[in-house]
ZAFI-906479 format. One record per residue: x, y, z of N, C-alpha, C, O in turn; residue number from 1. Coordinates in Angstrom, 1 decimal, decimal comma. Layout:
// residues N
      n_x      n_y      n_z     ca_x     ca_y     ca_z      c_x      c_y      c_z      o_x      o_y      o_z   resi
        X        Y        Z        X        Y        Z        X        Y        Z        X        Y        Z    NUM
...
This chain:
// residues 170
      n_x      n_y      n_z     ca_x     ca_y     ca_z      c_x      c_y      c_z      o_x      o_y      o_z   resi
      0,7    -25,3     -0,4      1,7    -24,5     -1,2      1,3    -24,4     -2,6      1,7    -23,4     -3,3      1
      0,6    -25,3     -3,1      0,2    -25,3     -4,5      0,6    -26,6     -5,2      1,2    -27,5     -4,6      2
      0,2    -26,7     -6,4      0,5    -27,9     -7,2      1,9    -27,8     -7,8      2,3    -26,8     -8,4      3
      2,7    -28,9     -7,5      4,1    -28,9     -8,0      4,0    -29,5     -9,5      3,4    -30,5     -9,8      4
      4,7    -28,8    -10,3      4,9    -29,2    -11,7      6,3    -29,4    -12,0      7,1    -28,5    -11,8      5
      6,7    -30,5    -12,4      8,1    -30,8    -12,7      8,4    -30,5    -14,2      7,6    -31,0    -15,0      6
      9,5    -29,8    -14,4      9,8    -29,5    -15,8      9,9    -30,7    -16,7      9,8    -30,6    -17,9      7
     10,2    -31,9    -16,1     10,3    -33,1    -17,0      9,1    -33,9    -17,2      9,1    -34,9    -17,8      8
      7,9    -33,4    -16,6      6,7    -34,1    -16,7      6,3    -34,2    -18,2      6,5    -33,3    -19,0      9
      5,7    -35,3    -18,6      5,2    -35,5    -20,0      3,7    -35,5    -20,0      3,1    -36,1    -19,1     10
      3,2    -35,0    -21,0      1,7    -35,0    -21,2      1,4    -36,5    -21,5      1,9    -37,1    -22,4     11
      0,5    -37,1    -20,6      0,1    -38,5    -20,8     -0,5    -38,9    -22,1     -0,4    -40,0    -22,6     12
     -1,2    -37,9    -22,8     -1,9    -38,2    -24,0     -0,9    -38,1    -25,2     -1,1    -38,9    -26,1     13
      0,1    -37,3    -25,2      1,0    -37,1    -26,4      2,4    -37,6    -26,1      3,2    -37,7    -27,1     14
      2,7    -38,0    -24,9      4,0    -38,4    -24,5      5,1    -37,4    -24,8      6,3    -37,7    -24,9     15
      4,7    -36,1    -24,9      5,6    -35,0    -25,1      5,7    -34,2    -23,8      4,8    -34,3    -23,0     16
      6,8    -33,5    -23,7      7,0    -32,7    -22,5      5,9    -31,6    -22,4      5,6    -30,9    -23,4     17
      5,2    -31,6    -21,3      4,1    -30,7    -21,1      4,6    -29,3    -20,7      5,6    -29,1    -20,0     18
      3,9    -28,3    -21,1      4,1    -26,9    -20,7      3,6    -26,7    -19,3      2,7    -27,3    -18,9     19
      4,2    -25,8    -18,5      3,7    -25,5    -17,2      2,3    -24,9    -17,3      2,0    -24,2    -18,2     20
      1,5    -25,2    -16,3      0,1    -24,6    -16,2      0,2    -23,1    -16,2      1,1    -22,5    -15,7     21
     -0,8    -22,5    -16,7     -0,9    -21,0    -16,7     -1,0    -20,6    -15,2     -1,7    -21,1    -14,4     22
     -0,2    -19,5    -14,9     -0,2    -18,9    -13,6      0,8    -19,7    -12,7      0,9    -19,4    -11,5     23
      1,6    -20,6    -13,2      2,6    -21,3    -12,4      3,9    -20,5    -12,3      4,2    -19,7    -13,2     24
      4,6    -20,8    -11,3      5,9    -20,2    -11,1      7,0    -21,2    -11,0      6,8    -22,2    -10,4     25
      8,1    -21,0    -11,7      9,1    -22,0    -11,8     10,0    -21,9    -10,5     10,4    -20,8    -10,1     26
     10,1    -23,0     -9,8     10,9    -23,1     -8,6     12,4    -23,3     -8,9     12,7    -23,6    -10,1     27
     13,3    -23,1     -7,9     14,7    -23,1     -8,2     15,1    -24,5     -8,6     16,1    -24,7     -9,4     28
     14,4    -25,6     -8,2     14,8    -26,9     -8,5     14,3    -27,4     -9,9     14,4    -28,5    -10,2     29
     13,7    -26,4    -10,6     13,1    -26,8    -11,9     11,6    -27,1    -11,9     11,0    -27,1    -12,9     30
     11,1    -27,3    -10,7      9,7    -27,5    -10,6      8,9    -26,2    -10,7      9,5    -25,1    -10,7     31
      7,6    -26,3    -10,7      6,7    -25,1    -10,9      5,6    -25,2     -9,8      5,0    -26,3     -9,6     32
      5,3    -24,1     -9,1      4,3    -24,1     -8,2      3,2    -23,2     -8,7      3,5    -22,1     -9,3     33
      1,9    -23,6     -8,6      0,8    -22,7     -9,0      0,6    -21,6     -8,0      0,5    -21,9     -6,8     34
      0,6    -20,4     -8,5      0,3    -19,2     -7,6     -1,2    -19,2     -7,3     -2,0    -19,5     -8,1     35
     -1,5    -19,0     -6,0     -2,9    -18,9     -5,7     -3,5    -17,7     -6,4     -2,9    -16,6     -6,5     36
     -4,7    -17,8     -6,9     -5,4    -16,7     -7,5     -6,7    -16,4     -6,7     -7,4    -17,3     -6,3     37
     -6,9    -15,1     -6,5     -8,1    -14,7     -5,7     -9,1    -14,0     -6,6     -8,7    -13,3     -7,5     38
    -10,3    -14,2     -6,2    -11,4    -13,5     -6,9    -12,4    -13,1     -5,8    -12,6    -13,9     -4,9     39
    -13,1    -12,0     -5,9    -14,0    -11,6     -4,9    -15,1    -10,7     -5,5    -14,9    -10,1     -6,5     40
    -16,2    -10,7     -4,8    -17,3     -9,8     -5,2    -18,0     -9,4     -3,9    -18,2    -10,1     -2,9     41
    -18,4     -8,1     -3,9    -19,2     -7,6     -2,7    -20,7     -7,6     -3,1    -21,1     -7,0     -4,1     42
    -21,4     -8,3     -2,2    -22,9     -8,4     -2,4    -23,6     -8,2     -1,1    -23,3     -8,9     -0,1     43
    -24,5     -7,3     -1,0    -25,3     -7,1      0,2    -24,5     -6,9      1,5    -24,9     -7,4      2,5     44
    -23,4     -6,2      1,4    -22,6     -5,9      2,6    -21,6     -7,0      3,0    -20,9     -6,9      4,0     45
    -21,5     -8,0      2,1    -20,6     -9,1      2,4    -19,6     -9,2      1,2    -20,0     -9,0      0,1     46
    -18,4     -9,5      1,5    -17,3     -9,8      0,5    -17,2    -11,3      0,4    -16,8    -11,9      1,4     47
    -17,4    -11,8     -0,8    -17,2    -13,3     -1,0    -15,9    -13,4     -1,7    -15,7    -12,9     -2,8     48
    -15,0    -14,2     -1,2    -13,6    -14,5     -1,7    -13,5    -15,9     -2,1    -13,9    -16,8     -1,3     49
    -12,9    -16,2     -3,2    -12,6    -17,6     -3,6    -11,1    -17,7     -4,0    -10,6    -16,8     -4,8     50
    -10,4    -18,7     -3,5     -9,0    -18,9     -3,8     -8,9    -20,1     -4,7     -9,5    -21,1     -4,4     51
     -8,1    -19,9     -5,7     -7,9    -21,0     -6,7     -6,4    -21,3     -6,7     -5,6    -20,4     -6,9     52
     -6,0    -22,6     -6,5     -4,5    -22,9     -6,5     -4,1    -23,6     -7,7     -2,9    -24,0     -7,7     53
     -4,9    -23,8     -8,6     -4,5    -24,5     -9,9     -5,7    -24,8    -10,7     -6,8    -24,6    -10,3     54
     -5,4    -25,3    -11,9     -6,5    -25,6    -12,8     -7,5    -26,6    -12,1     -7,1    -27,7    -11,7     55
     -8,7    -26,3    -12,0     -9,8    -27,2    -11,5     -9,7    -27,3    -10,0    -10,3    -28,3     -9,4     56
     -8,9    -26,5     -9,3     -8,7    -26,7     -7,8     -9,3    -25,5     -7,0     -8,7    -25,0     -6,1     57
    -10,5    -25,1     -7,4    -11,1    -23,9     -6,7    -11,5    -24,3     -5,3    -12,0    -25,3     -5,0     58
    -11,1    -23,4     -4,4    -11,5    -23,6     -3,0    -12,9    -23,1     -2,8    -13,5    -22,5     -3,6     59
    -13,5    -23,4     -1,6    -14,9    -23,0     -1,3    -14,9    -21,5     -1,1    -14,0    -21,0     -0,4     60
    -15,9    -20,9     -1,6    -16,0    -19,4     -1,4    -16,2    -19,1      0,1    -16,9    -19,9      0,8     61
    -15,7    -18,1      0,6    -15,8    -17,6      2,0    -16,4    -16,2      2,0    -15,9    -15,4      1,3     62
    -17,4    -16,0      2,8    -18,0    -14,7      2,8    -17,7    -14,0      4,2    -17,8    -14,7      5,2     63
    -17,3    -12,8      4,1    -17,0    -12,0      5,3    -17,7    -10,7      5,3    -17,9    -10,2      4,2     64
    -18,1    -10,1      6,4    -18,7     -8,8      6,4    -17,8     -7,8      5,8    -16,6     -7,8      6,0     65
    -18,4     -6,9      4,9    -17,6     -5,9      4,2    -16,9     -5,0      5,2    -15,8     -4,4      4,8     66
    -17,4     -4,7      6,4    -16,7     -3,8      7,3    -15,4     -4,4      7,8    -14,6     -3,6      8,4     67
    -15,2     -5,7      7,6    -13,9     -6,3      8,0    -12,8     -6,1      6,9    -11,7     -6,4      7,1     68
    -13,3     -5,5      5,8    -12,4     -5,3      4,6    -11,8     -3,9      4,7    -12,3     -3,0      5,3     69
    -10,7     -3,7      4,0    -10,1     -2,4      3,9    -11,0     -1,5      3,0    -11,5     -1,9      2,0     70
    -11,4     -0,3      3,5    -12,3      0,5      2,8    -11,7      1,0      1,5    -10,5      1,2      1,4     71
    -12,5      1,3      0,5    -12,1      1,9     -0,7    -11,5      3,2     -0,5    -12,1      4,0      0,4     72
    -10,5      3,6     -1,2     -9,8      4,9     -1,0    -10,0      5,7     -2,3     -9,5      5,3     -3,3     73
    -10,7      6,8     -2,2    -11,0      7,5     -3,4     -9,9      8,6     -3,8    -10,0      9,3     -4,8     74
     -8,8      8,6     -2,9     -7,7      9,5     -3,2     -7,9     10,9     -2,7     -6,9     11,7     -2,7     75
     -9,0     11,3     -2,2     -9,3     12,7     -1,7     -9,4     12,7     -0,2    -10,1     11,8      0,3     76
     -8,8     13,6      0,5     -8,9     13,6      1,9    -10,4     13,9      2,3    -11,1     14,6      1,6     77
    -10,8     13,2      3,4    -12,2     13,4      3,9    -12,4     14,8      4,4    -11,5     15,4      5,0     78
    -13,5     15,4      4,1    -13,8     16,7      4,6    -14,7     16,6      5,9    -15,9     16,5      5,8     79
    -14,0     16,5      7,0    -14,7     16,3      8,3    -14,8     17,6      9,1    -15,2     17,6     10,2     80
    -14,4     18,7      8,4    -14,5     20,0      9,1    -13,3     20,4      9,9    -13,2     21,6     10,3     81
    -12,4     19,5     10,1    -11,2     19,8     10,8    -10,1     20,2      9,8     -9,8     19,5      8,9     82
     -9,5     21,4     10,1     -8,5     21,9      9,1     -7,3     21,0      9,1     -6,9     20,4     10,1     83
     -6,7     20,9      7,9     -5,6     19,9      7,7     -4,4     20,2      8,6     -3,8     19,2      9,1     84
     -4,1     21,4      8,9     -3,0     21,7      9,8     -3,3     21,2     11,2     -2,4     20,7     11,9     85
     -4,5     21,2     11,6     -4,9     20,7     13,0     -4,9     19,2     13,0     -4,5     18,6     14,0     86
     -5,2     18,5     11,8     -5,1     17,1     11,7     -3,7     16,7     11,9     -3,4     15,7     12,6     87
     -2,8     17,4     11,2     -1,4     17,0     11,3     -0,8     17,2     12,7     -0,1     16,3     13,2     88
     -1,2     18,2     13,4     -0,8     18,4     14,7     -1,3     17,3     15,6     -0,6     16,9     16,5     89
     -2,5     16,8     15,4     -3,1     15,8     16,3     -2,4     14,4     16,1     -2,5     13,6     17,0     90
     -1,7     14,2     14,9     -1,1     12,9     14,7      0,5     13,0     14,7      1,2     12,1     14,3     91
      1,0     14,2     15,1      2,4     14,5     15,0      3,3     13,4     15,7      4,2     12,9     15,0     92
      3,0     13,0     16,9      3,8     12,0     17,6      3,8     10,7     16,9      4,8     10,1     16,8     93
      2,6     10,2     16,5      2,5      8,9     15,9      3,2      9,0     14,5      3,9      8,0     14,1     94
      3,1     10,1     13,8      3,8     10,2     12,5      5,3     10,1     12,7      5,9      9,4     11,9     95
      5,8     10,8     13,7      7,2     10,8     13,9      7,7      9,4     14,2      8,8      9,0     13,8     96
      6,9      8,6     15,0      7,3      7,3     15,4      7,2      6,3     14,3      8,0      5,4     14,2     97
      6,2      6,4     13,4      5,9      5,4     12,5      6,4      5,6     11,0      6,6      4,6     10,3     98
      6,6      6,8     10,6      7,0      7,0      9,2      8,4      6,5      8,9      9,3      6,6      9,8     99
      8,6      6,0      7,8      9,9      5,4      7,4     10,7      6,5      6,7     10,2      7,5      6,2    100
     12,0      6,3      6,6     12,9      7,3      5,9     12,6      7,4      4,4     12,6      8,4      3,9    101
     12,2      6,2      3,8     11,9      6,2      2,4     10,7      7,1      2,1     10,6      7,8      1,2    102
      9,7      6,9      3,0      8,4      7,7      2,8      8,7      9,2      3,1      8,2     10,0      2,4    103
      9,5      9,5      4,1      9,9     10,9      4,4     10,5     11,5      3,2     10,2     12,7      2,8    104
     11,4     10,8      2,5     12,1     11,3      1,3     11,1     11,6      0,2     11,2     12,6     -0,5    105
     10,1     10,7      0,0      9,0     10,9     -1,0      8,2     12,2     -0,6      7,8     12,9     -1,5    106
      7,9     12,3      0,7      7,1     13,5      1,1      7,8     14,8      0,9      7,3     15,8      0,5    107
      9,1     14,8      1,2      9,9     16,0      1,0     10,0     16,3     -0,5      9,8     17,5     -0,8    108
     10,1     15,3     -1,3     10,1     15,6     -2,8      8,8     16,2     -3,2      8,8     17,2     -4,0    109
      7,7     15,7     -2,7      6,4     16,2     -3,1      6,1     17,6     -2,6      5,6     18,4     -3,3    110
      6,5     17,9     -1,3      6,2     19,3     -0,9      7,2     20,3     -1,5      6,8     21,4     -1,7    111
      8,4     19,8     -1,9      9,3     20,7     -2,7      8,7     21,0     -4,1      8,7     22,1     -4,6    112
      8,2     19,9     -4,7      7,6     20,0     -6,0      6,4     21,0     -6,0      6,2     21,7     -7,0    113
      5,6     21,0     -4,9      4,5     21,9     -4,8      4,9     23,3     -4,2      4,0     24,1     -3,9    114
      6,2     23,5     -4,1      6,8     24,8     -3,6      6,3     25,2     -2,2      6,1     26,4     -1,9    115
      6,0     24,2     -1,4      5,7     24,4      0,0      6,9     24,7      0,8      6,9     25,5      1,7    116
      8,0     24,0      0,4      9,3     24,2      1,0     10,2     24,6     -0,1     10,0     24,3     -1,2    117
     11,3     25,3      0,3     12,3     25,7     -0,7     13,5     24,7     -0,6     13,6     23,9      0,3    118
     14,5     24,9     -1,5     15,7     24,1     -1,5     16,5     24,1     -0,2     16,9     23,1      0,3    119
     16,6     25,3      0,4     17,3     25,4      1,7     16,6     24,6      2,8     17,3     23,9      3,5    120
     15,3     24,6      2,9     14,5     23,9      3,9     14,7     22,4      3,6     14,8     21,6      4,5    121
     14,7     22,0      2,3     14,8     20,6      2,0     16,2     20,1      2,4     16,3     19,0      3,0    122
     17,3     20,8      2,1     18,6     20,4      2,4     18,8     20,4      4,0     19,4     19,5      4,5    123
     18,2     21,3      4,7     18,3     21,3      6,1     17,6     20,1      6,7     18,1     19,5      7,7    124
     16,5     19,7      6,2     15,8     18,5      6,7     16,5     17,2      6,3     16,5     16,3      7,1    125
     17,1     17,2      5,1     17,7     15,9      4,7     18,9     15,5      5,5     19,2     14,3      5,5    126
     19,6     16,4      6,2     20,7     16,0      6,9     20,4     15,5      8,4     21,3     15,1      9,1    127
     19,2     15,6      8,7     18,7     15,2     10,1     18,4     13,7     10,2     18,2     13,0      9,2    128
     18,5     13,2     11,4     18,0     11,9     11,7     16,6     11,7     11,5     15,8     12,7     11,4    129
     16,1     10,5     11,3     14,7     10,3     10,9     13,7     11,0     11,7     12,8     11,7     11,2    130
     13,7     10,8     13,0     12,7     11,4     13,9     12,7     13,0     13,8     11,7     13,6     13,7    131
     13,9     13,5     13,8     14,0     15,0     13,7     13,6     15,5     12,3     12,9     16,5     12,2    132
     13,9     14,7     11,3     13,4     15,0      9,9     11,9     15,0      9,8     11,3     15,9      9,3    133
     11,3     14,0     10,5      9,8     13,9     10,5      9,2     15,0     11,2      8,2     15,6     10,8    134
      9,8     15,4     12,4      9,2     16,5     13,2      9,3     17,8     12,4      8,4     18,6     12,3    135
     10,5     18,0     11,8     10,8     19,3     11,1      9,8     19,4      9,9      9,2     20,4      9,6    136
      9,6     18,3      9,2      8,7     18,3      8,0      7,3     18,6      8,4      6,7     19,5      7,9    137
      6,8     17,9      9,4      5,4     18,1      9,8      5,2     19,5     10,4      4,1     20,1     10,1    138
      6,1     20,0     11,2      6,0     21,3     11,8      6,1     22,4     10,8      5,4     23,4     10,8    139
      7,1     22,3      9,8      7,3     23,3      8,8      6,0     23,4      7,9      5,5     24,5      7,6    140
      5,5     22,3      7,5      4,3     22,3      6,6      3,1     22,8      7,4      2,3     23,6      6,8    141
      2,9     22,4      8,6      1,8     22,8      9,4      1,7     24,3      9,5      0,7     25,0      9,4    142
      2,9     24,9      9,8      3,0     26,4     10,0      2,7     27,2      8,7      2,5     28,4      8,8    143
      2,7     26,5      7,6      2,5     27,1      6,3      1,0     27,1      5,9      0,6     27,6      4,9    144
      0,2     26,5      6,8     -1,3     26,6      6,6     -2,0     25,4      6,2     -1,4     24,3      6,0    145
     -3,3     25,5      6,0     -4,2     24,4      5,7     -3,9     23,9      4,3     -3,9     22,6      4,2    146
     -3,7     24,7      3,3     -3,5     24,2      2,0     -2,2     23,4      1,9     -2,2     22,3      1,3    147
     -1,1     23,9      2,5      0,1     23,2      2,5      0,0     21,8      3,3      0,5     20,8      2,8    148
     -0,8     21,9      4,4     -1,0     20,7      5,2     -1,8     19,6      4,4     -1,5     18,4      4,5    149
     -2,8     20,1      3,6     -3,6     19,2      2,7     -2,7     18,5      1,7     -2,9     17,3      1,4    150
     -1,7     19,2      1,2     -0,8     18,6      0,2      0,0     17,5      0,8      0,2     16,5      0,3    151
      0,5     17,8      2,1      1,3     16,8      2,8      0,4     15,5      3,1      0,9     14,4      2,9    152
     -0,8     15,7      3,5     -1,7     14,6      3,8     -2,0     13,8      2,5     -1,9     12,6      2,6    153
     -2,2     14,5      1,4     -2,5     13,7      0,2     -1,2     13,0     -0,2     -1,3     11,8     -0,7    154
     -0,1     13,6     -0,1      1,2     12,9     -0,5      1,4     11,7      0,4      1,9     10,7     -0,1    155
      1,1     11,8      1,7      1,3     10,7      2,6      0,3      9,6      2,2      0,7      8,4      2,3    156
     -0,9      9,9      1,9     -1,9      8,9      1,5     -1,4      8,1      0,2     -1,7      6,9      0,1    157
     -0,7      8,8     -0,7     -0,2      8,2     -1,9      1,1      7,4     -1,5      1,3      6,2     -2,1    158
      2,0      7,9     -0,7      3,3      7,3     -0,4      3,1      6,1      0,5      3,9      5,1      0,4    159
      2,2      6,2      1,5      2,1      5,1      2,5      0,6      5,1      2,9      0,2      5,6      4,0    160
     -0,2      4,4      2,1     -1,7      4,4      2,4     -2,0      3,7      3,7     -2,9      4,1      4,4    161
     -1,2      2,7      4,1     -1,4      2,1      5,4     -1,2      3,0      6,6     -2,0      3,1      7,5    162
     -0,1      3,8      6,6      0,1      4,7      7,6     -0,9      5,8      7,7     -1,4      6,2      8,8    163
     -1,3      6,3      6,5     -2,3      7,4      6,5     -3,7      6,9      7,1     -4,4      7,6      7,8    164
     -4,0      5,6      6,8     -5,2      5,0      7,4     -5,1      4,9      8,9     -6,0      5,2      9,7    165
     -3,9      4,4      9,4     -3,7      4,2     10,8     -3,8      5,5     11,5     -4,2      5,6     12,7    166
     -3,3      6,6     10,9     -3,4      7,9     11,5     -4,7      8,6     11,2     -5,0      9,7     11,7    167
     -5,6      7,9     10,5     -6,9      8,4     10,2     -6,8      9,7      9,4     -7,6     10,6      9,6    168
     -5,9      9,8      8,5     -5,7     11,0      7,6     -6,3     10,6      6,3     -5,6     10,4      5,3    169
     -7,7     10,7      6,2     -8,4     10,3      5,0     -9,0     11,5      4,4     -9,7     11,5      3,3    170
């Protein structure tokens, strides 16, 4: 869990109350736990990670193949030759099942901001249950073409990077 620091501990050299170690978190009982700190570097296709739980308490570095790591995301959809509206159609069922209401609301705001949908379409979608709202959003945007679909994909990548990766919308 980390090193416990009690607020009443005294510095053995000065007999004065010691300050909590840097990176420590104060617990409810007045004690302090050191937060683990991570550092890593990619070298030759491997990611080396080292976890430190307190001053002078560095753990042994662990090396894992870089392909086991989450890929870097440059923020731009991949150009694999498949039109964005076709990509959306291919992930429609999974999108409807997995997207959260909070993400849906963010996506609606983004497509409204880009004038892909109008206020009436936004209000119509907002009163629906989650699954129907998700279906309506993806179908409405898809029917407006590749450019509109690209905006939705980019907005999803920003609002829920994990879901966009799972749907392979990069």
